[in-house]
N, C-alpha and C positions, 0 to 999 in steps of 0.2 A: 353790424353797422346800423347806425340810426337812420331813420327815414328822414327825407328832406324837411318834414314838418317839425321833427325834433331838432334837426340841425340848425334851423333858422327860426327861433322862437319869435313870437310877436313882440314888437317893441312896446314900450310904455304907451298906454292908451292916450292918443293925442286929443287935444281939445276939439278939433274940428273933424269929427268922424265922417261927416257928409262929404268933405273934400276927398277923403280917401276912397269912398264908394264911387264918387264921380270919376276919380282916376281909374278905379277898377272897371267901370263901365265903358271907359274910352269914348266919350260922346262925340269926339271929332270924327270918329269912324262911321257914324250913322248916316252920313250922306250916301254911303254905299248902298244902304237898304232903302232910304227914303226916295232916292232918285228913281229907281224902277217903279215904285208905288205911284209917284206923281206922274211918271211917264204913262202908266196904265190909265190913270185918270185923264190925262191929256188925250190919249187915244179914244177914250169914250166921247170926248167933245169933238175930236177930228172926224170920227166915223159917225157922228150924230146919232149915237145910241141913247135909248132911254135908260136912265140910271136912278138908283136910290142914293142920292148924295148924302143922306143922313148917316149912311154906313161908313163914309170916308174917314171920320175921326177914329173909328174903331179899327179900320184897316191900318191906319198909321200906328196906332198903339200896338196892335198885334205884330206888325213888322218890326217895330222897335223891340218888343219883348223877345222875339225870335233871335234878333241880332245880338241883343244884350246877353241872352242865354248862351249863345254861341261863343261870344267873347269870354264869358266867365268860365264856361266848361273848358274852352281851349286853354285859358290861362292855367286852370287847375292841372290838366293833364301834361301840358308843356313843362310846368314846374316839377311835377312828380317824376317825370321822365328825364329831367336834367337838361331839357332844351333851353328853358329860361333859367339862367344862373348868373352870378356876378361876372361881368365882363362881356355879356351878350347884350343885344339891343332890343330884342322882341318883347312882346307882352306889355301889360300895364305896369309891371314892376312891383305891384303891391305885395306879391308873395316873395319875390326875391329880396325886397327891402324889409320884409317882416312886418308889414303894416296890417295884414289880415292873415287869418289862419286859412290853410287850404280847405278845411271843412266848411268855413264860412262862405268862401267863394263858390264851392261846389253846390251848396244848398241854395245860394242865391241864384245860381244858374238854373237849377231845377225849378225854382219858384217862377222865374221868368218864362220858362217853357210851359209851366202850369197856367200862367196868365194868358199866354197865347192860345192854349187849348181851350180855356174858358171862353175867350172871345170867339174861338172857332165854333163853339156850340151855337152861338148867335148866328154866325154865318151859315151854318148848316140848316138852322131853323128857317133862315130867309131864302137860301139858295139851293138846298138839297145836298145830295150825296156827292155831287161833283166837286164842291169846294172842300169836302172832307178829304178826298184823295189828294188834292193840291196841298192842303194844310198838313196832312200826314207826311207828304214828301218833304215839305219844308222843315218840319220839326225833326224828322229822322236825319235829314241832311245836315241840319245844324248840330244835332246831338252827336253825330258821328263824324263831324268835320275833322276833328283832331285825328281820328282813326284813318280817315282818307289821306291825311298828310303823310302818315307813316308809309303809305304805299305810293307816294308821289302823285296822288290824285287831287291834292288840295286846289290847284289852279283850276282844274276841270270842275270840281265841286262848286267853287265860288262862281265860275262862269255860268253854270246852270242855275244855281240857287238864287243869285242876286242879279241875274239877267232875265231869261225867259220865265222862270217859275214865279218870281215875285211880280213881274209885270202881268203875266196871265192871271195870277191870283187876284190882284187888285182889280183888273178889268172884269173878271168873272163875278166877284163880290158885288161890284157896282151895277153890273148889267144882267147877271144871270146867264150870260151868253159867252161864246168863244168866237174869235176871229183869227184867221191865219195871219192877218196883218200884225197881230200883237207880238208873237215870238220873233218875227222878222225885224220889226222895228227895235226890239230889245237887244239885238245882237251887238250893235256898237257899244251900248252901255255895258254889256257883258264882257266885251273885250277890255274895256278900261278898268272894270272892277277886278278882273283877273290879273290885269297888269299891276295893280296895287300889290297883290300878293306876290306876283312875279318879282317885283322890285325888292320886296322884303326878303324873298328867298335868295335872290342874287347877292344881296348884301351879306346874308347869313350862311353862305355855302360852307365856309370853314367851320363855324360853330355847330351847324347842323350835322356835318360829317363827324365831328367829335362826339356829338350826342347820339350818333347812329340814327339820325332821322332822315327818311327818304322824302325828298321834295323833287319837283320837276327839275329844279336847278341842280341838285346834287346828282341826279341821274344824267342830265344832259351835259354837265360840266360847265365851267365858267364861260367858255367861248360861245357855246350854243345857247346857254341861258340868257346871255346878253341879246342874242337874236330873237329868242322867244319873247322877251320883253318888248323889243322893238317892233316885232310883227303884231303883237297885241295892240300896242299904242297906235301904230300906223294903220293897222287893219280897220279900225273903227271908222276912219275917214274914207277909206276905200269902200266900205260897206254902205256908208251914207250916200256916196256918189252913185253906187250901183242901184240903190233903192230909189233915188231921185230919177235916174234914167228909166227905171222900170215903173215909175209913177206910183210907187208904194208910198214914198214920202213927197211932200210938196217942195217946190223949188226953194221955199223959205229955209229949208233944212241946210242949205249952204251956209247958213249962219254959224253952224258948228265948226266950219273951217277957220273961223276967227281964232280958234284955239290952236291952230297949227303951229305957230311960233313956240308956244309952251311945249307942245308935243315934241317938236324937233329938238328943243333944248334938252328935254328929258332923254330922248333917244341918244343924243350925242354924249350925254353923261354916262349912259349905260354902256355904249359901244366903246368908249375910250377908257373905261375903268379897268384897272389892273387887278388881278386876282388877289394880290397881297395888300390892296388898299381899300378894304370895305368902308373905311372911315370917310372916303371921298363921296360915297353915295348913301351916307347914313340917313339923309332926308329924302331920298328918291321916292320912297313909298308915300311920304306926305305930299310931295310935289305931284305925284301921280294922282293922289286923291283929289287934289285941287283941280287937276285937269279933268278928272272924271266928273266932278261937280259942275265946273264951268261948261263942259261939253253937254252934260245932261240938261242943264238949265236952258241952254240955247236950243237943244233938240225939242224940249217941251214947249218953249216959246214958239218955235217954228210950226209945231202942230196946231197950237192955238191960233196962230196967224193963218195957217192953212185952212182952218175951219171956217174962216170968214169967206163965204162964197157969194 
């Protein structure tokens, strides 16, 4: 039997190669990694820490590179293992549609990780061994994200990597210090970024089972997977309320509750979805990404307003 690479040859070289690589990189998804980075920066301002702001652009580029590498490597392995195939919804589709070769996508993913490692050397030079440990955790987590999905740990991996870890990393690079406030404040963002993947997995339960891929949704089943998504989305608001009560967050953080109507609409769509109608929640992951962005921006604004004392 021929490998997927031979079964799906690359189509004729298109005129606009850049457009294809943009599709492969999935730029719409980068709010998931940029939000915790800017949250970390906002916490620097809120906690009135001394910072080397000249490093901020490099933090943004490094975070982009890790996320891009994760997207590309995930696409490669999902295609090779038959998770992404005609008739499914996931991935960038550049491999399924024959726009790029698997080897091209894999090498590009490794180059992105190499770029993040190169920038990491600058961070180590500036901040010492502590940032090396954070960076290694991020790179290993991104590189083996697809493997974690095979064991149903994808949601947890995303929760940690694009919640506490990226926020702590940004804060540490800027300040050279750590604060227990940072992982606490990142938890609502972590909930919503994990909810993006949860929505994706809820939609793809049937196709993932066909491909023998273990996700939290395939393990929990359709009924409980709907509740997992709902708890992640709603839990972010509960955490913000608890942190305001505990005076970890300023009262300004009630601004995030402006997103509640969108959150409730998404929860209603998930809970009312039938297992044989994944087409009805085909855009739920995109809608959840919009919620994650809006919620994150309002949380960041609330911290900046709270810094005015």
